[in-house]
C-alpha positions, -999 to 999 in steps of 0.1 A, spaced: 763 588 -187 764 593 -149 734 570 -144 748 543 -167 782 545 -148 764 542 -114 743 513 -126 773 495 -139 790 498 -105 758 490 -84 747 460 -105 713 448 -116 701 436 -82 709 468 -63 682 481 -40 687 514 -21 688 513 17 656 520 35 673 542 61 703 566 56 724 576 86 745 605 74 770 606 103 779 569 96 786 576 59 821 583 45 830 620 44 826 622 6 790 610 9 783 635 36 797 662 15 776 654 -16 745 652 5 753 686 21 758 701 -14 725 685 -25 707 701 5 721 735 -4 710 730 -41 675 720 -29 672 750 -7 683 773 -35 659 756 -59 629 759 -35 637 796 -28 640 803 -65 608 786 -73 590 805 -45 601 837 -60 593 826 -96 629 827 -106 628 796 -128 661 802 -144 679 803 -111 661 771 -100 671 753 -131 707 765 -127 708 753 -91 698 718 -101 720 717 -132 750 731 -113 747 705 -86 743 676 -111 771 687 -135 797 704 -114 794 686 -81 780 651 -86 794 643 -120 827 663 -119 837 658 -83 818 630 -67 
């Protein structure tokens, strides 16, 4: 549902930017990227220690509780 919602707002001809400059983005975009970076770090750390459950939880938690619920 999140992808369908985003695509309906972006349109059929949307192409992502080739360069992202975080300090020029709105605060909400900076926040979600920061939360994503934390989730990535937790996922990588969990995968390196073979804690696959925690890695999956980190990805799911970011997607469900931060991107979909808040952002």
